[in-house]
C-alpha positions in Angstrom: 0.0 0.0 0.0 1.4 3.4 -0.9 0.3 6.8 0.4 -0.1 10.3 -1.0 -0.8 13.3 1.2 -3.2 15.9 -0.2 -3.8 18.9 2.1 -4.1 17.3 5.5 -5.7 14.0 4.6 -3.7 10.9 3.5 -4.8 9.1 0.4 -3.8 5.4 0.7 -3.7 3.1 -2.3 -4.5 -0.6 -2.4 -4.5 -3.1 -5.2 -7.7 -4.9 -5.9 -8.2 -8.0 -8.1 -10.2 -7.5 -11.2 -12.4 -10.2 -12.8 -9.7 -10.9 -15.3 -7.1 -11.5 -12.7 -5.1 -8.3 -13.2 -5.1 -5.6 -10.5 -6.5 -2.1 -10.2 -5.3 0.6 -7.8 -8.1 1.9 -5.5 -7.3 5.0 -3.5 -9.0 5.8 -0.2 -8.7 8.1 2.8 -7.9 6.2 6.0 -7.7 8.5 9.0 -7.9 7.8 12.7 -6.9 5.2 15.2 -6.9 1.7 13.7 -8.7 0.4 16.8 -11.5 3.0 16.7 -15.0 2.3 15.4 -15.0 2.7 11.6 -17.2 5.2 9.7 -17.3 4.1 6.0 -17.9 7.2 3.8 -19.1 6.1 0.4 -19.5 8.7 -2.4 -21.9 8.5 -5.4 -21.6 9.5 -9.0 -19.9 11.7 -10.2 -17.9 12.3 -7.1 -14.9 11.1 -5.1 -13.6 10.7 -1.5 -12.5 14.4 -1.3 -16.2 15.1 -0.9 -15.8 14.2 2.8 -12.8 16.4 3.6 -14.9 18.7 5.8 -16.8 15.8 7.5 -13.7 13.8 8.5 -12.1 16.2 11.1 -15.2 16.3 13.4 -15.6 12.5 13.1 -11.9 12.1 14.1 -12.5 14.4 17.0 -15.3 12.1 18.1 -12.8 9.3 18.1 -13.9 7.4 14.9 -11.7 6.0 12.2 -12.8 7.3 8.8 -12.4 5.3 5.6 -13.5 7.0 2.4 -12.7 5.0 -0.8 -12.7 6.4 -4.4 -14.8 4.0 -6.4 -12.9 2.4 -9.3 -13.2 4.9 -12.2 -13.5 7.9 -9.9 -11.1 10.3 -8.1 -7.5 8.9 -8.1 -8.5 5.3 -8.4 -7.7 3.4 -11.7 -10.1 3.8 -14.5 -10.7 0.6 -16.6 -10.9 1.4 -20.3 -13.9 -0.9 -21.1 -17.3 0.5 -20.3 -18.5 -3.1 -19.6 -16.2 -3.1 -16.5 -18.4 -0.6 -14.8 -21.2 -2.8 -13.4 -22.9 -2.5 -10.1 -21.7 -6.0 -9.2 -18.1 -5.2 -9.9 -18.2 -2.1 -7.8 -19.7 -4.1 -5.0 -17.0 -6.7 -5.3 -14.2 -4.2 -5.4 -15.4 -2.3 -2.4 -16.0 -5.6 -0.5 -12.4 -6.6 -1.2 -11.1 -3.2 0.0 -13.2 -3.3 3.2 -12.1 -6.9 4.0 -8.5 -6.0 3.5 -8.5 -2.7 5.4 -11.3 -2.2 7.9 -10.9 -5.1 10.3 
């Protein structure tokens, strides 16, 4: 996992498996104590995790851990070239994999 700092939030990057066996980079904000209760902040279309930049500081102050992923194809996450890759089921699977890997 690599990290990139933008303003005061850290964007982490994780590699997710695609349905073809290759990998995609999924960026996400992960702030707060790793043992704290997790608040999962999910954006919609056409947005990205930076949408939550003003919500995260008060949640951190309330002692929550904030995880805000960029959906594949949005923000700084990888963008598959085939439009057929963008299905609801694939987004669910990609986010499930990210949550299982990082939010335990």
